[in-house]
C-alpha positions as MATLAB code, in Angstrom:
seq = 'XXXXXXXXXXXXXXXXXXXXXXXXXXXXXXXXXXXXXXXXXXXXXXXXXXXXXXXXXXXXXXXXXXXXXXXXXXXXXXXXXXXXXXXXXXXXXXXXXXXXXXXXXXXXXXXXXXXXXXXXXXXXXXXXXXXXXXXXXXXXXXXXXXXXXXXXXXXXXXXXXXXXXXXXXXXXXXXXXXXXXXXXXXXXXXXXXXXXXXXXXXXXXXXXXXXXXXXXXXXXXXXXXXXXXXXXXXXXXXXXXXXXXXXXXXXXXXXXXXXXXXXXXXXXXXXXXXXXXXXXXXXXXXXXXXXXXXXXXXXXXXXXXXXXXXXXXXXXXXXXXXXXXXXXXXXXXXXXXXXXXXXXXXXXXXXXXXXXXXXXXXXXXXXXXXXXXXXXXXXXXXXXXXXXXXXXXXXXXXXXXXXXXXXXXXXXXXXXXXXXXXXXXXXXXXXXXXXXXXXXXXXXXXXXXXXXXXXXXXXXXXXXXXXXXXXXXXXXXXXXXXXXXXXXXXXXXXXXXXXXXXXXXXXXXXXXXXXXXXXXXXXXXXXXXXXXXXXXXXXXXXXXXXXXXXXXXXXXXXXXXXX';
ca = [
       0.337  -26.976  -17.963;
       0.429  -29.541  -20.765;
       1.317  -29.260  -24.466;
       1.424  -25.608  -25.586;
       2.221  -26.372  -29.262;
      -1.179  -25.203  -30.489;
      -0.576  -21.838  -28.835;
       2.823  -21.409  -30.442;
       1.427  -22.265  -33.878;
      -1.075  -19.434  -33.623;
       1.464  -16.784  -32.639;
       1.769  -13.929  -35.063;
       5.014  -13.062  -36.786;
       4.314   -9.351  -36.829;
       6.744   -6.847  -35.364;
       6.657   -3.252  -34.132;
       8.394   -0.787  -36.471;
       9.606    2.826  -36.296;
       7.681    5.633  -37.996;
       8.846    9.194  -37.460;
      10.430    8.469  -34.068;
       7.325    6.556  -32.862;
       6.650    2.836  -32.766;
       3.851    1.150  -34.708;
       2.968   -2.430  -35.672;
       3.397   -3.793  -39.213;
       3.098   -7.255  -40.699;
       6.126   -9.115  -41.895;
       9.138  -11.143  -40.924;
      11.780   -8.466  -41.354;
      12.163   -8.201  -37.593;
      14.949  -10.758  -37.713;
      17.208   -8.199  -39.313;
      16.890   -5.936  -36.290;
      18.311   -8.568  -33.985;
      21.490   -8.866  -36.048;
      22.395   -5.434  -34.680;
      22.392   -6.958  -31.198;
      24.410  -10.062  -31.856;
      21.900  -12.308  -33.616;
      20.493  -13.775  -30.402;
      17.327  -14.794  -32.237;
      19.264  -17.252  -34.385;
      20.793  -19.297  -31.604;
      19.831  -20.609  -28.193;
      22.340  -18.468  -26.308;
      21.282  -16.031  -23.623;
      23.506  -12.982  -23.213;
      21.847   -9.636  -22.534;
      22.554   -7.495  -25.593;
      25.369   -9.869  -26.635;
      27.434   -9.611  -29.807;
      30.676   -8.132  -31.058;
      30.578   -4.434  -31.766;
      33.121   -2.408  -33.623;
      31.765    0.938  -32.485;
      33.179    2.598  -29.332;
      31.260    2.752  -26.056;
      28.138    4.856  -26.344;
      27.613    7.452  -23.619;
      25.363   10.357  -22.842;
      21.591   10.599  -22.900;
      19.722    8.063  -24.997;
      18.441    9.312  -28.324;
      14.837    8.815  -29.409;
      16.009    6.322  -32.031;
      17.998    4.306  -29.495;
      15.023    4.100  -27.154;
      12.464    3.113  -29.774;
      14.839    0.639  -31.418;
      15.600   -1.070  -28.102;
      11.882   -1.238  -27.337;
      11.186   -2.593  -30.844;
      13.830   -5.268  -30.446;
      12.359   -6.525  -27.186;
       8.695   -6.319  -28.152;
       9.196   -7.946  -31.566;
      10.951  -10.931  -30.035;
       8.419  -11.281  -27.223;
       5.515  -11.093  -29.674;
       6.835  -13.853  -31.900;
       7.603  -16.085  -28.902;
      11.406  -15.864  -29.182;
      12.243  -15.938  -25.473;
      16.014  -15.974  -25.961;
      16.017  -12.914  -28.205;
      13.593  -11.003  -25.980;
      15.549  -11.784  -22.825;
      18.804  -10.821  -24.520;
      17.341   -7.412  -25.263;
      17.165   -6.701  -21.515;
      19.772   -5.975  -18.873;
      18.842   -9.119  -16.890;
      18.617  -11.974  -19.334;
      18.195  -14.882  -16.884;
      15.368  -13.240  -14.948;
      13.613  -12.131  -18.136;
      13.982  -15.582  -19.697;
      12.441  -17.282  -16.661;
       9.350  -15.072  -16.623;
       8.900  -15.001  -20.404;
       9.135  -18.796  -20.511;
       6.487  -19.090  -17.811;
       4.320  -16.534  -19.616;
       3.719  -18.934  -22.493;
       4.025  -22.040  -20.325;
       2.467  -21.972  -16.871;
       0.398  -18.879  -17.703;
      -0.679  -20.209  -21.123;
      -0.676  -16.805  -22.813;
      -0.287  -16.778  -26.594;
      -1.523  -15.183  -29.852;
       0.191  -11.981  -28.797;
      -0.148   -8.555  -30.353;
       2.054   -5.937  -28.703;
       1.320   -2.317  -29.592;
       3.805    0.332  -28.434;
       2.584    3.815  -27.648;
       4.201    7.230  -27.721;
       7.619    7.410  -26.089;
       7.845    9.419  -22.842;
      11.504   10.207  -22.280;
      13.252    6.886  -21.683;
       9.927    5.073  -21.234;
       7.787    3.355  -23.850;
       4.244    2.374  -22.871;
       2.670   -0.565  -24.686;
      -0.494   -2.620  -24.753;
      -0.718   -6.388  -24.763;
      -3.505   -8.380  -26.392;
      -3.502  -12.137  -26.408;
      -5.330  -15.305  -25.485;
      -5.112  -17.203  -22.210;
      -5.661  -20.935  -22.547;
      -6.055  -23.590  -19.880;
      -5.457  -26.967  -21.551;
      -7.838  -29.895  -21.492;
      -7.476  -32.358  -18.636;
      -9.273  -35.549  -17.652;
     -11.741  -33.561  -15.584;
     -12.263  -30.371  -17.607;
     -12.239  -29.157  -21.222;
      -9.850  -26.617  -22.706;
     -10.842  -23.083  -21.801;
      -9.666  -19.898  -23.548;
     -10.371  -16.218  -23.044;
      -9.004  -12.946  -24.483;
      -6.544  -10.937  -22.393;
      -5.716   -7.240  -22.677;
      -3.642   -4.932  -20.478;
      -1.100   -2.104  -20.583;
       2.457   -1.893  -19.313;
       5.573    0.248  -19.640;
       9.239   -0.442  -20.273;
      12.261    1.767  -19.651;
      15.409    1.794  -21.779;
      18.836    2.312  -20.193;
      22.451    2.045  -21.266;
      24.277   -1.140  -20.362;
      27.312   -0.615  -18.177;
      30.511   -1.200  -20.105;
      29.582   -0.429  -23.694;
      26.490    1.780  -23.437;
      24.221   -0.500  -25.457;
      20.556    0.515  -25.066;
      18.626   -2.285  -23.353;
      15.276   -2.716  -21.657;
      15.647   -2.231  -17.899;
      14.134   -5.513  -16.750;
      11.737   -5.908  -13.865;
       8.801   -8.265  -13.469;
       6.415   -5.320  -13.877;
       7.480   -5.008  -17.533;
       5.777   -8.330  -18.223;
       2.658   -7.349  -16.280;
       2.195   -4.286  -14.020;
       0.729   -6.425  -11.208;
       3.928   -8.469  -10.911;
       6.563   -7.773   -8.283;
      10.003   -9.335   -8.576;
       9.792  -12.983   -7.567;
       6.107  -13.336   -8.490;
       4.882  -15.664  -11.233;
       1.859  -15.941  -13.535;
      -0.113  -19.191  -13.484;
      -3.262  -20.324  -15.294;
      -5.267  -23.245  -13.970;
      -7.626  -24.268  -11.236;
      -7.571  -21.565   -8.606;
      -5.611  -22.689   -5.600;
      -8.170  -20.915   -3.452;
     -11.906  -20.834   -4.246;
     -13.513  -17.402   -4.632;
     -15.424  -15.780   -1.797;
     -18.452  -13.534   -1.705;
     -17.726  -10.925    0.953;
     -20.708   -9.365    2.679;
     -21.075   -6.150    4.661;
     -22.626   -6.145    8.130;
     -26.107   -5.794    6.566;
     -25.688   -8.723    4.176;
     -24.935   -6.724    1.022;
     -22.182   -7.914   -1.320;
     -18.874   -6.039   -1.266;
     -17.425   -5.528   -4.752;
     -14.688   -3.336   -6.216;
     -17.251   -1.912   -8.643;
     -19.179   -0.506   -5.700;
     -16.230    0.121   -3.367;
     -13.121    0.697   -5.548;
     -10.502    0.620   -2.791;
     -11.552   -2.744   -1.340;
      -9.568   -4.768   -3.912;
      -6.692   -5.672   -1.546;
      -9.175   -6.441    1.247;
     -11.200   -8.795   -0.964;
      -7.989  -10.499   -2.120;
      -6.962  -10.949    1.503;
     -10.351  -12.372    2.477;
     -10.187  -14.892   -0.331;
      -6.680  -15.974    0.562;
      -7.528  -16.503    4.224;
     -11.073  -17.876    4.012;
     -11.456  -19.219    0.463;
     -10.685  -22.818    1.360;
     -13.018  -22.889    4.365;
     -15.933  -20.725    3.197;
     -17.616  -23.501    1.204;
     -16.782  -22.483   -2.376;
     -15.248  -24.378   -5.291;
     -12.334  -23.192   -7.428;
     -12.702  -21.888  -10.962;
     -10.109  -21.564  -13.760;
      -8.144  -18.327  -13.740;
      -4.980  -16.489  -14.623;
      -3.487  -15.246  -11.385;
      -0.383  -13.710   -9.855;
       1.257  -16.123   -7.413;
       3.275  -14.084   -4.953;
       6.931  -14.853   -4.294;
       8.792  -14.730   -0.988;
       9.559  -11.012   -1.117;
       5.959  -10.088   -1.907;
       4.695  -12.279    0.904;
       7.018  -10.491    3.304;
       5.043   -7.370    2.399;
       1.779   -9.243    3.093;
       0.792   -9.115   -0.589;
      -1.937  -11.605   -1.521;
      -2.190  -13.680   -4.694;
      -4.261  -11.789   -7.258;
      -6.696  -12.963   -9.927;
      -6.086  -11.220  -13.264;
      -8.585  -13.048  -15.488;
     -11.307  -15.558  -14.742;
     -11.622  -18.134  -17.533;
     -14.440  -20.070  -15.883;
     -16.296  -19.248  -12.732;
     -15.923  -21.090   -9.495;
     -18.607  -21.225   -6.844;
     -17.889  -18.623   -4.153;
     -18.144  -19.239   -0.456;
     -19.522  -16.533    1.815;
     -17.567  -14.407    4.293;
     -19.338  -11.902    6.514;
     -17.465   -8.721    7.486;
     -18.075   -5.896    9.936;
     -18.054   -3.141    7.284;
     -20.912   -0.638    7.290;
     -22.215   -0.027    3.749;
     -23.084    3.594    4.578;
     -19.704    4.406    6.114;
     -17.753    2.481    3.481;
     -19.485    4.358    0.673;
     -18.804    7.661    2.435;
     -15.154    6.730    3.022;
     -14.746    5.927   -0.679;
     -16.239    9.315   -1.533;
     -13.861   11.105    0.827;
     -10.630    9.513   -0.443;
     -11.708   10.080   -4.043;
     -11.472   13.818   -3.329;
      -7.915   13.692   -1.981;
      -4.848   12.209   -3.670;
      -2.756    9.867   -1.522;
      -5.370    9.724    1.224;
      -6.471    6.836    3.423;
      -8.983    6.509    6.240;
     -10.275    3.897    8.684;
     -13.315    3.863   10.986;
     -13.885    1.499   13.920;
     -16.363    0.931   16.739;
     -14.577    1.578   20.067;
     -16.873   -0.600   22.188;
     -16.162   -3.744   20.134;
     -13.204   -3.098   17.811;
     -15.303   -3.797   14.692;
     -13.912   -2.138   11.571;
     -16.722   -0.168    9.952;
     -14.916    1.347    6.957;
     -11.508    1.549    5.289;
     -10.680    3.336    2.057;
      -7.640    4.438    0.073;
      -7.180    6.849   -2.815;
      -4.713    4.329   -4.272;
      -6.817    1.198   -4.884;
      -3.756   -0.984   -5.372;
      -2.385   -0.786   -1.815;
      -4.264   -0.867    1.470;
      -2.500    1.974    3.274;
      -5.364    2.099    5.785;
      -4.398   -1.364    7.130;
      -0.856   -1.953    5.878;
       0.691    1.499    5.659;
       3.801    2.258    7.689;
       4.121    6.019    8.098;
       5.327    8.408   10.781;
       2.111    9.611   12.491;
       3.412   13.013   13.556;
       1.652   14.788   16.405;
      -1.247   12.313   16.585;
       1.320   10.235   18.510;
       1.112   12.844   21.268;
      -2.058   11.087   22.474;
       0.074    8.091   23.511;
       2.891   10.303   24.802;
       0.429   12.365   26.848;
      -0.879    9.187   28.484;
       2.702    8.279   29.407;
       3.465   11.696   30.887;
       0.234   11.723   32.886;
       0.852    8.183   34.151;
       4.325    9.187   35.331;
       3.195   12.409   36.952;
       5.151   14.516   34.461;
       2.062   16.333   33.181;
      -1.480   17.105   34.264;
      -3.984   18.856   32.081;
      -4.521   21.994   34.145;
      -1.070   22.310   35.671;
       1.522   24.705   34.305;
       3.685   23.043   31.659;
       6.639   24.388   29.646;
       6.260   25.182   25.946;
       9.408   27.063   24.914;
      10.256   28.011   21.331;
      13.126   25.527   21.293;
      14.364   22.555   23.249;
      17.642   20.729   22.626;
      17.883   17.029   23.339;
      20.445   14.535   22.060;
      22.250   17.341   20.235;
      19.126   18.101   18.186;
      17.414   21.457   18.453;
      13.659   20.909   18.302;
      11.181   23.727   17.698;
       7.465   24.365   17.359;
       5.612   25.227   14.181;
       6.496   28.819   13.296;
       8.633   28.864   16.470;
       5.688   29.719   18.722;
       5.863   29.504   22.503;
       3.297   29.463   25.302;
       4.295   31.383   28.404;
       2.805   30.276   31.714;
       0.542   27.844   29.861;
      -0.976   24.551   30.985;
      -0.544   21.086   29.526;
      -4.116   21.377   28.216;
      -3.122   24.396   26.145;
       0.111   22.786   24.934;
      -1.744   19.628   23.832;
      -4.473   21.612   22.068;
      -1.959   23.754   20.189;
       0.284   20.729   19.511;
       3.377   22.169   21.179;
       6.345   19.920   20.303;
       8.656   21.202   23.014;
       6.067   20.533   25.738;
       6.633   16.828   25.063;
      10.313   16.751   24.118;
      11.212   18.782   27.214;
      10.205   15.731   29.267;
      12.554   13.371   27.399;
      15.393   13.717   29.970;
      13.037   12.331   32.625;
      12.071    9.261   30.592;
      13.789    5.933   29.938;
      14.490    4.964   26.355;
      11.876    2.190   26.425;
       9.092    4.045   28.254;
       7.205    5.090   25.124;
       7.577    1.640   23.562;
       6.131   -0.032   26.665;
       3.249    2.447   26.829;
       2.310    1.836   23.198;
       2.526   -1.940   23.559;
       1.102   -2.485   27.021;
      -1.711    0.083   27.048;
      -2.573    0.684   23.378;
      -1.828   -2.821   22.017;
       0.509   -1.514   19.317;
       3.788   -2.773   17.896;
       3.658   -6.423   18.975;
       2.834   -7.861   15.544;
      -0.062   -9.851   16.973;
      -3.189   -8.264   15.509;
      -5.419  -10.754   13.682;
      -8.051   -8.644   11.944;
      -8.954  -11.185    9.231;
      -6.773   -9.799    6.406;
      -3.117   -8.691    6.272;
      -2.382   -5.674    8.475;
       0.434   -3.790   10.169;
      -0.127   -3.075   13.849;
       2.301   -0.202   14.257;
       5.877    0.091   15.432;
       7.339    2.104   18.316;
      10.944    0.922   18.554;
      13.182    1.624   21.520;
      15.363    4.601   20.584;
      17.754    6.879   22.389;
      18.934   10.479   22.418;
      17.460   12.681   19.684;
      15.570    9.835   18.047;
      13.829    9.060   21.326;
      12.870   12.722   21.621;
      11.542   12.714   18.068;
       9.494    9.579   18.801;
       7.556   11.470   21.469;
       6.050   13.637   18.713;
       5.510   10.812   16.226;
       8.724   11.130   14.236;
      11.967    9.136   14.585;
      11.276    5.441   14.047;
       7.574    5.481   14.966;
       5.345    4.067   12.221;
       1.554    3.823   12.067;
      -1.390    3.661    9.660;
      -4.970    4.982    9.867;
      -6.287    1.769   11.453;
      -3.645    2.010   14.204;
      -4.442    5.631   14.947;
      -8.206    5.040   14.855;
      -7.537    2.354   17.461;
      -5.652    4.906   19.584;
      -8.682    7.204   19.660;
     -10.926    4.211   20.341;
      -8.735    3.166   23.265;
      -9.011    6.669   24.757;
     -12.780    6.760   24.242;
     -13.361    3.266   25.640;
     -10.675    3.452   28.316;
      -9.237    0.118   27.176;
      -7.718   -1.427   24.043;
      -9.937   -3.625   21.889;
      -8.177   -5.066   18.860;
      -9.825   -3.965   15.604;
     -11.209   -6.758   13.421;
     -12.859   -7.092   10.012;
     -14.113  -10.672   10.385;
     -15.546  -11.903   13.658;
     -13.020  -14.197   15.390;
     -15.729  -16.836   15.857;
     -15.596  -17.517   12.104;
     -12.179  -19.163   12.299;
     -11.450  -19.383   16.007;
      -8.556  -16.955   15.938;
      -7.482  -15.135   19.093;
      -7.564  -11.352   19.158;
      -4.658   -9.396   20.593;
      -4.999   -7.865   24.048;
      -3.145   -5.179   25.995;
      -1.325   -6.286   29.132;
      -2.612   -3.355   31.192;
      -5.387   -0.785   31.145;
      -4.747    2.899   31.649;
      -6.063    4.302   34.895;
      -9.467    5.950   34.977;
      -7.751    9.223   35.862;
      -5.441    9.089   32.852;
      -8.264    8.102   30.503;
     -10.400   10.941   31.829;
      -7.650   13.507   31.287;
      -6.990   12.253   27.744;
     -10.662   12.610   26.862;
     -10.608   16.155   28.292;
      -7.477   16.998   26.291;
      -8.838   15.599   23.021;
     -12.207   17.247   23.650;
     -10.579   20.637   24.208;
      -8.479   20.180   21.043;
     -11.674   19.448   19.092;
     -13.443   22.540   20.401;
     -10.661   25.094   20.856;
      -7.399   23.705   19.475;
      -5.871   22.726   16.144;
      -8.786   20.375   15.361;
     -11.543   22.934   15.969;
     -12.036   24.030   12.367;
     -12.351   20.460   11.058;
     -14.603   19.341   13.928;
     -17.010   22.290   13.672;
     -20.486   20.804   13.392;
     -19.477   17.419   14.859;
     -21.645   17.324   17.944;
     -21.868   15.113   21.006;
     -19.093   13.392   22.939;
     -16.116   14.219   20.726;
     -12.326   14.366   20.863;
      -9.590   14.860   18.276;
      -5.878   15.339   17.621;
      -4.121   16.703   14.560;
      -0.706   15.765   13.223;
       1.808   16.681   10.559;
       4.727   14.339    9.858;
       7.830   15.592    8.102;
       9.221   13.182    5.502;
      12.640   13.505    3.865;
      12.360   14.629    0.252;
       8.768   15.890    0.558;
       7.943   19.579    0.185;
       4.813   19.151    2.300;
       4.372   16.973    5.388;
       1.885   14.121    5.652;
      -1.296   15.395    7.280;
      -2.880   13.212   10.015;
      -6.071   13.396   12.028;
      -7.544   11.044   14.629;
     -10.829   11.565   16.445;
     -13.860    9.967   18.057;
     -17.528   10.743   18.394;
     -19.675    8.541   20.598;
     -19.127    4.935   19.509;
     -17.177    5.846   16.375;
     -13.434    6.395   16.103;
     -11.644    7.307   12.904;
      -8.248    8.330   11.610;
      -6.921    9.424    8.270;
      -3.787   10.538    6.504;
      -3.200   12.624    3.390;
       0.359   12.036    2.231;
       2.145   15.214    1.142;
      -1.028   17.102    2.022;
       0.193   19.552    4.633;
      -1.302   20.239    8.056;
      -3.607   17.491    9.282;
      -6.315   19.839   10.494;
      -7.025   21.113    6.988;
      -6.333   17.929    4.978;
      -7.180   14.715    6.820;
      -9.391   16.522    9.350;
     -12.381   17.273    7.086;
     -12.277   13.700    5.778;
     -12.451   12.173    9.262;
     -15.022   14.683   10.516;
     -17.344   13.945    7.580;
     -17.397   10.264    8.539;
     -17.946   10.944   12.244;
     -21.009   13.040   11.390;
     -22.684    9.907    9.998;
     -22.916    8.141   13.329;
     -21.706    7.901   16.869;
];
């Protein structure tokens, strides 16, 4: 990005120092003495993580407070004064650290650094970064500078072999928005900004709708170059290959000079989006999506974690909400009918796994309607011996449009996965465990498909904007099957596991609860999917417990607003 000498000349020579086991910043050049303890890397252009001859024996055991703060001081002092070699050598991955630290002052143009460590938390040391971002003068634009401030955290570990305390390097140490393989760049934005509008013409901003950050980033990446805007000057994260595999979009961190945004219209409802934001703000690790069954338009999507769009990109076992798809399969194959007697034993063994119902309940002489409403696991798994391994996969793909990786909603999304499995895993898939993975948008689409009787791919931006083709399902469920599913979901909403959450939701309604067990979690993920008139919604509360009492009230509150 041109000559950076003027940035280097302004860099401070201050260093963090230790006071009573904590780290503070003082003025002076004595920091060089610290590096002699780690092999004098600051004095020569040699990159070896924590290099140097040591007479002391290998250090083992837990890190002491002094070791942690000294290792943090060593790294931060070198980084602050612009000594890339010394800073990189104070980490456990010198080459990777050197590459990013070099780009930090180079391509990113960040200088005049002041690094202020905070109070140590175990092996971690939080710190703040203050500096200046500069985009150099070119033939077409003047030099532009702007202050930068953010917080990050580093972790100190022992190096294998001799136990030397070093900073455990990852890209997130440099900036918390970085994933490994990403880079920081300052200059003309590769993609002009966009002004995203809701369906009523109002502007969508993260200030108004906090969880829309990833959506707005995705809209800019896809439509910025065609929406009619011009690029500004900004510091941004440029995603690497691994991040792009996760559908992560480039992210603007600081705008040095404004570009002219183009306009992108979305299908979001301002009323429902605001309500969705309010709902997820009440529940940690929650996400929700709302769509219009008759068209597939996405009306709202919100996440308690504003940094990841779980509503569109999550990949989680959906638990018993998957029984909607399984029920359609069993009805299609004549293995179940809503008012016919259907087994619901306490236990059923399949593929050498012993499956059971919640609290080991059973329903004697019950119907499939009752088993569906009470979410009886064994009522579904007991039919596994009569199914082929790929039956559920085909049903999900061909009728519900899931798992083919062909949704084109306008921003990055995951369209579910129902892999072909066998034995116990196939049995588990029937109740939304095993390898089945979904997100709230997928499960809202499932309810919409039941309500409408046919799959309509959800979308956030009308396909006419860019001429993209929406996904379709290769077959439509029969009218008889669709009718039975609506009866089953309606009965569950009025008299089954969803009744408490759906109390007060009037009209043409249907619902299904779910709880998905996850290894290592004390509580399952709670799921809920439902429809009311021309609204369909689904939500998840990770580690929340039963879906009827966690995700259910969230979904029901949104359905009450329309339909």
